[in-house]
mmCIF file of the N, C-alpha and C atoms, coordinates in Angstrom:
data_MODEL
# 
_entry.id   MODEL 
# 
loop_
_atom_site.group_PDB 
_atom_site.id 
_atom_site.type_symbol 
_atom_site.label_atom_id 
_atom_site.label_alt_id 
_atom_site.label_comp_id 
_atom_site.label_asym_id 
_atom_site.label_entity_id 
_atom_site.label_seq_id 
_atom_site.pdbx_PDB_ins_code 
_atom_site.Cartn_x 
_atom_site.Cartn_y 
_atom_site.Cartn_z 
_atom_site.occupancy 
_atom_site.B_iso_or_equiv 
_atom_site.pdbx_formal_charge 
_atom_site.auth_seq_id 
_atom_site.auth_comp_id 
_atom_site.auth_asym_id 
_atom_site.auth_atom_id 
_atom_site.pdbx_PDB_model_num 
ATOM 1   N N  . UNK A 1 1  ? -16.275 -20.924 -18.454 1.00 0.00 ? 1  UNK A N  1 
ATOM 2   C CA . UNK A 1 1  ? -15.871 -20.171 -17.260 1.00 0.00 ? 1  UNK A CA 1 
ATOM 3   C C  . UNK A 1 1  ? -16.966 -19.156 -16.906 1.00 0.00 ? 1  UNK A C  1 
ATOM 4   N N  . UNK A 1 2  ? -17.431 -19.232 -15.679 1.00 0.00 ? 2  UNK A N  1 
ATOM 5   C CA . UNK A 1 2  ? -18.441 -18.275 -15.232 1.00 0.00 ? 2  UNK A CA 1 
ATOM 6   C C  . UNK A 1 2  ? -17.756 -16.975 -14.809 1.00 0.00 ? 2  UNK A C  1 
ATOM 7   N N  . UNK A 1 3  ? -18.386 -15.870 -15.174 1.00 0.00 ? 3  UNK A N  1 
ATOM 8   C CA . UNK A 1 3  ? -17.798 -14.579 -14.843 1.00 0.00 ? 3  UNK A CA 1 
ATOM 9   C C  . UNK A 1 3  ? -18.238 -14.104 -13.465 1.00 0.00 ? 3  UNK A C  1 
ATOM 10  N N  . UNK A 1 4  ? -19.216 -14.798 -12.861 1.00 0.00 ? 4  UNK A N  1 
ATOM 11  C CA . UNK A 1 4  ? -19.671 -14.382 -11.528 1.00 0.00 ? 4  UNK A CA 1 
ATOM 12  C C  . UNK A 1 4  ? -18.633 -14.793 -10.495 1.00 0.00 ? 4  UNK A C  1 
ATOM 13  N N  . UNK A 1 5  ? -18.245 -13.837 -9.654  1.00 0.00 ? 5  UNK A N  1 
ATOM 14  C CA . UNK A 1 5  ? -17.241 -14.119 -8.627  1.00 0.00 ? 5  UNK A CA 1 
ATOM 15  C C  . UNK A 1 5  ? -17.904 -14.205 -7.263  1.00 0.00 ? 5  UNK A C  1 
ATOM 16  N N  . UNK A 1 6  ? -17.340 -15.015 -6.400  1.00 0.00 ? 6  UNK A N  1 
ATOM 17  C CA . UNK A 1 6  ? -17.857 -15.107 -5.036  1.00 0.00 ? 6  UNK A CA 1 
ATOM 18  C C  . UNK A 1 6  ? -17.477 -13.857 -4.258  1.00 0.00 ? 6  UNK A C  1 
ATOM 19  N N  . UNK A 1 7  ? -18.281 -13.461 -3.290  1.00 0.00 ? 7  UNK A N  1 
ATOM 20  C CA . UNK A 1 7  ? -17.925 -12.275 -2.491  1.00 0.00 ? 7  UNK A CA 1 
ATOM 21  C C  . UNK A 1 7  ? -16.571 -12.420 -1.806  1.00 0.00 ? 7  UNK A C  1 
ATOM 22  N N  . UNK A 1 8  ? -16.170 -13.646 -1.497  1.00 0.00 ? 8  UNK A N  1 
ATOM 23  C CA . UNK A 1 8  ? -14.884 -13.851 -0.821  1.00 0.00 ? 8  UNK A CA 1 
ATOM 24  C C  . UNK A 1 8  ? -13.733 -13.370 -1.708  1.00 0.00 ? 8  UNK A C  1 
ATOM 25  N N  . UNK A 1 9  ? -13.800 -13.678 -2.996  1.00 0.00 ? 9  UNK A N  1 
ATOM 26  C CA . UNK A 1 9  ? -12.716 -13.253 -3.886  1.00 0.00 ? 9  UNK A CA 1 
ATOM 27  C C  . UNK A 1 9  ? -12.703 -11.735 -4.026  1.00 0.00 ? 9  UNK A C  1 
ATOM 28  N N  . UNK A 1 10 ? -13.894 -11.128 -4.062  1.00 0.00 ? 10 UNK A N  1 
ATOM 29  C CA . UNK A 1 10 ? -13.947 -9.668  -4.173  1.00 0.00 ? 10 UNK A CA 1 
ATOM 30  C C  . UNK A 1 10 ? -13.359 -9.035  -2.918  1.00 0.00 ? 10 UNK A C  1 
ATOM 31  N N  . UNK A 1 11 ? -13.709 -9.578  -1.749  1.00 0.00 ? 11 UNK A N  1 
ATOM 32  C CA . UNK A 1 11 ? -13.157 -9.036  -0.498  1.00 0.00 ? 11 UNK A CA 1 
ATOM 33  C C  . UNK A 1 11 ? -11.645 -9.234  -0.454  1.00 0.00 ? 11 UNK A C  1 
ATOM 34  N N  . UNK A 1 12 ? -11.174 -10.408 -0.916  1.00 0.00 ? 12 UNK A N  1 
ATOM 35  C CA . UNK A 1 12 ? -9.732  -10.663 -0.909  1.00 0.00 ? 12 UNK A CA 1 
ATOM 36  C C  . UNK A 1 12 ? -9.025  -9.657  -1.814  1.00 0.00 ? 12 UNK A C  1 
ATOM 37  N N  . UNK A 1 13 ? -9.626  -9.360  -2.965  1.00 0.00 ? 13 UNK A N  1 
ATOM 38  C CA . UNK A 1 13 ? -9.005  -8.394  -3.880  1.00 0.00 ? 13 UNK A CA 1 
ATOM 39  C C  . UNK A 1 13 ? -8.999  -7.003  -3.263  1.00 0.00 ? 13 UNK A C  1 
ATOM 40  N N  . UNK A 1 14 ? -10.102 -6.622  -2.602  1.00 0.00 ? 14 UNK A N  1 
ATOM 41  C CA . UNK A 1 14 ? -10.142 -5.298  -1.970  1.00 0.00 ? 14 UNK A CA 1 
ATOM 42  C C  . UNK A 1 14 ? -9.106  -5.203  -0.864  1.00 0.00 ? 14 UNK A C  1 
ATOM 43  N N  . UNK A 1 15 ? -8.992  -6.248  -0.063  1.00 0.00 ? 15 UNK A N  1 
ATOM 44  C CA . UNK A 1 15 ? -8.008  -6.237  1.026   1.00 0.00 ? 15 UNK A CA 1 
ATOM 45  C C  . UNK A 1 15 ? -6.593  -6.193  0.443   1.00 0.00 ? 15 UNK A C  1 
ATOM 46  N N  . UNK A 1 16 ? -6.376  -6.914  -0.650  1.00 0.00 ? 16 UNK A N  1 
ATOM 47  C CA . UNK A 1 16 ? -5.064  -6.903  -1.292  1.00 0.00 ? 16 UNK A CA 1 
ATOM 48  C C  . UNK A 1 16 ? -4.698  -5.511  -1.787  1.00 0.00 ? 16 UNK A C  1 
ATOM 49  N N  . UNK A 1 17 ? -5.668  -4.834  -2.427  1.00 0.00 ? 17 UNK A N  1 
ATOM 50  C CA . UNK A 1 17 ? -5.415  -3.473  -2.894  1.00 0.00 ? 17 UNK A CA 1 
ATOM 51  C C  . UNK A 1 17 ? -5.142  -2.549  -1.721  1.00 0.00 ? 17 UNK A C  1 
ATOM 52  N N  . UNK A 1 18 ? -5.948  -2.689  -0.644  1.00 0.00 ? 18 UNK A N  1 
ATOM 53  C CA . UNK A 1 18 ? -5.774  -1.826  0.532   1.00 0.00 ? 18 UNK A CA 1 
ATOM 54  C C  . UNK A 1 18 ? -4.393  -2.024  1.141   1.00 0.00 ? 18 UNK A C  1 
ATOM 55  N N  . UNK A 1 19 ? -3.965  -3.284  1.272   1.00 0.00 ? 19 UNK A N  1 
ATOM 56  C CA . UNK A 1 19 ? -2.654  -3.568  1.866   1.00 0.00 ? 19 UNK A CA 1 
ATOM 57  C C  . UNK A 1 19 ? -1.546  -3.033  0.967   1.00 0.00 ? 19 UNK A C  1 
ATOM 58  N N  . UNK A 1 20 ? -1.688  -3.207  -0.349  1.00 0.00 ? 20 UNK A N  1 
ATOM 59  C CA . UNK A 1 20 ? -0.646  -2.735  -1.266  1.00 0.00 ? 20 UNK A CA 1 
ATOM 60  C C  . UNK A 1 20 ? -0.509  -1.214  -1.193  1.00 0.00 ? 20 UNK A C  1 
ATOM 61  N N  . UNK A 1 21 ? -1.650  -0.510  -1.194  1.00 0.00 ? 21 UNK A N  1 
ATOM 62  C CA . UNK A 1 21 ? -1.598  0.956   -1.128  1.00 0.00 ? 21 UNK A CA 1 
ATOM 63  C C  . UNK A 1 21 ? -1.032  1.403   0.216   1.00 0.00 ? 21 UNK A C  1 
ATOM 64  N N  . UNK A 1 22 ? -1.421  0.706   1.300   1.00 0.00 ? 22 UNK A N  1 
ATOM 65  C CA . UNK A 1 22 ? -0.933  1.086   2.631   1.00 0.00 ? 22 UNK A CA 1 
ATOM 66  C C  . UNK A 1 22 ? 0.578   0.895   2.719   1.00 0.00 ? 22 UNK A C  1 
ATOM 67  N N  . UNK A 1 23 ? 1.077   -0.240  2.204   1.00 0.00 ? 23 UNK A N  1 
ATOM 68  C CA . UNK A 1 23 ? 2.521   -0.502  2.259   1.00 0.00 ? 23 UNK A CA 1 
ATOM 69  C C  . UNK A 1 23 ? 3.275   0.537   1.424   1.00 0.00 ? 23 UNK A C  1 
ATOM 70  N N  . UNK A 1 24 ? 2.755   0.855   0.245   1.00 0.00 ? 24 UNK A N  1 
ATOM 71  C CA . UNK A 1 24 ? 3.433   1.842   -0.599  1.00 0.00 ? 24 UNK A CA 1 
ATOM 72  C C  . UNK A 1 24 ? 3.471   3.201   0.081   1.00 0.00 ? 24 UNK A C  1 
ATOM 73  N N  . UNK A 1 25 ? 2.357   3.591   0.710   1.00 0.00 ? 25 UNK A N  1 
ATOM 74  C CA . UNK A 1 25 ? 2.330   4.893   1.389   1.00 0.00 ? 25 UNK A CA 1 
ATOM 75  C C  . UNK A 1 25 ? 3.304   4.908   2.560   1.00 0.00 ? 25 UNK A C  1 
ATOM 76  N N  . UNK A 1 26 ? 3.392   3.803   3.297   1.00 0.00 ? 26 UNK A N  1 
ATOM 77  C CA . UNK A 1 26 ? 4.320   3.739   4.433   1.00 0.00 ? 26 UNK A CA 1 
ATOM 78  C C  . UNK A 1 26 ? 5.761   3.851   3.938   1.00 0.00 ? 26 UNK A C  1 
ATOM 79  N N  . UNK A 1 27 ? 6.072   3.170   2.838   1.00 0.00 ? 27 UNK A N  1 
ATOM 80  C CA . UNK A 1 27 ? 7.436   3.230   2.297   1.00 0.00 ? 27 UNK A CA 1 
ATOM 81  C C  . UNK A 1 27 ? 7.754   4.651   1.828   1.00 0.00 ? 27 UNK A C  1 
ATOM 82  N N  . UNK A 1 28 ? 6.812   5.286   1.150   1.00 0.00 ? 28 UNK A N  1 
ATOM 83  C CA . UNK A 1 28 ? 7.053   6.647   0.648   1.00 0.00 ? 28 UNK A CA 1 
ATOM 84  C C  . UNK A 1 28 ? 7.233   7.617   1.813   1.00 0.00 ? 28 UNK A C  1 
ATOM 85  N N  . UNK A 1 29 ? 6.373   7.515   2.826   1.00 0.00 ? 29 UNK A N  1 
ATOM 86  C CA . UNK A 1 29 ? 6.487   8.423   3.982   1.00 0.00 ? 29 UNK A CA 1 
ATOM 87  C C  . UNK A 1 29 ? 7.815   8.186   4.705   1.00 0.00 ? 29 UNK A C  1 
ATOM 88  N N  . UNK A 1 30 ? 8.222   6.924   4.828   1.00 0.00 ? 30 UNK A N  1 
ATOM 89  C CA . UNK A 1 30 ? 9.495   6.628   5.481   1.00 0.00 ? 30 UNK A CA 1 
ATOM 90  C C  . UNK A 1 30 ? 10.669  7.203   4.703   1.00 0.00 ? 30 UNK A C  1 
ATOM 91  N N  . UNK A 1 31 ? 10.625  7.092   3.383   1.00 0.00 ? 31 UNK A N  1 
ATOM 92  C CA . UNK A 1 31 ? 11.713  7.629   2.565   1.00 0.00 ? 31 UNK A CA 1 
ATOM 93  C C  . UNK A 1 31 ? 11.762  9.148   2.677   1.00 0.00 ? 31 UNK A C  1 
ATOM 94  N N  . UNK A 1 32 ? 10.611  9.798   2.661   1.00 0.00 ? 32 UNK A N  1 
ATOM 95  C CA . UNK A 1 32 ? 10.576  11.263  2.771   1.00 0.00 ? 32 UNK A CA 1 
ATOM 96  C C  . UNK A 1 32 ? 11.096  11.700  4.139   1.00 0.00 ? 32 UNK A C  1 
ATOM 97  N N  . UNK A 1 33 ? 10.692  11.001  5.193   1.00 0.00 ? 33 UNK A N  1 
ATOM 98  C CA . UNK A 1 33 ? 11.162  11.356  6.536   1.00 0.00 ? 33 UNK A CA 1 
ATOM 99  C C  . UNK A 1 33 ? 12.672  11.162  6.637   1.00 0.00 ? 33 UNK A C  1 
ATOM 100 N N  . UNK A 1 34 ? 13.193  10.091  6.015   1.00 0.00 ? 34 UNK A N  1 
ATOM 101 C CA . UNK A 1 34 ? 14.635  9.845   6.052   1.00 0.00 ? 34 UNK A CA 1 
ATOM 102 C C  . UNK A 1 34 ? 15.383  10.945  5.306   1.00 0.00 ? 34 UNK A C  1 
ATOM 103 N N  . UNK A 1 35 ? 14.867  11.351  4.146   1.00 0.00 ? 35 UNK A N  1 
ATOM 104 C CA . UNK A 1 35 ? 15.510  12.426  3.387   1.00 0.00 ? 35 UNK A CA 1 
ATOM 105 C C  . UNK A 1 35 ? 15.453  13.741  4.157   1.00 0.00 ? 35 UNK A C  1 
ATOM 106 N N  . UNK A 1 36 ? 14.320  14.029  4.805   1.00 0.00 ? 36 UNK A N  1 
ATOM 107 C CA . UNK A 1 36 ? 14.223  15.263  5.596   1.00 0.00 ? 36 UNK A CA 1 
ATOM 108 C C  . UNK A 1 36 ? 15.214  15.238  6.748   1.00 0.00 ? 36 UNK A C  1 
ATOM 109 N N  . UNK A 1 37 ? 15.363  14.074  7.385   1.00 0.00 ? 37 UNK A N  1 
ATOM 110 C CA . UNK A 1 37 ? 16.313  13.973  8.498   1.00 0.00 ? 37 UNK A CA 1 
ATOM 111 C C  . UNK A 1 37 ? 17.738  14.205  7.993   1.00 0.00 ? 37 UNK A C  1 
ATOM 112 N N  . UNK A 1 38 ? 18.058  13.636  6.836   1.00 0.00 ? 38 UNK A N  1 
ATOM 113 C CA . UNK A 1 38 ? 19.395  13.854  6.267   1.00 0.00 ? 38 UNK A CA 1 
ATOM 114 C C  . UNK A 1 38 ? 19.594  15.338  5.947   1.00 0.00 ? 38 UNK A C  1 
ATOM 115 N N  . UNK A 1 39 ? 18.577  15.977  5.377   1.00 0.00 ? 39 UNK A N  1 
ATOM 116 C CA . UNK A 1 39 ? 18.700  17.390  5.022   1.00 0.00 ? 39 UNK A CA 1 
ATOM 117 C C  . UNK A 1 39 ? 18.881  18.243  6.278   1.00 0.00 ? 39 UNK A C  1 
ATOM 118 N N  . UNK A 1 40 ? 18.155  17.918  7.338   1.00 0.00 ? 40 UNK A N  1 
ATOM 119 C CA . UNK A 1 40 ? 18.269  18.710  8.574   1.00 0.00 ? 40 UNK A CA 1 
ATOM 120 C C  . UNK A 1 40 ? 19.651  18.499  9.203   1.00 0.00 ? 40 UNK A C  1 
ATOM 121 N N  . UNK A 1 41 ? 20.136  17.264  9.194   1.00 0.00 ? 41 UNK A N  1 
ATOM 122 C CA . UNK A 1 41 ? 21.463  16.996  9.771   1.00 0.00 ? 41 UNK A CA 1 
ATOM 123 C C  . UNK A 1 41 ? 22.543  17.688  8.943   1.00 0.00 ? 41 UNK A C  1 
ATOM 124 N N  . UNK A 1 42 ? 22.433  17.596  7.621   1.00 0.00 ? 42 UNK A N  1 
ATOM 125 C CA . UNK A 1 42 ? 23.445  18.164  6.751   1.00 0.00 ? 42 UNK A CA 1 
ATOM 126 C C  . UNK A 1 42 ? 23.364  19.679  6.722   1.00 0.00 ? 42 UNK A C  1 
# 
């Protein structure tokens, strides 16, 4: 098995990490906004 990777796989991994971090941040921000809205209403 060669350890050298093609640039395509490296780019795919970087894009995968970027998408995963972006989705997690969006979910966290949405949850915080929902909790703040509940706190303000209550």
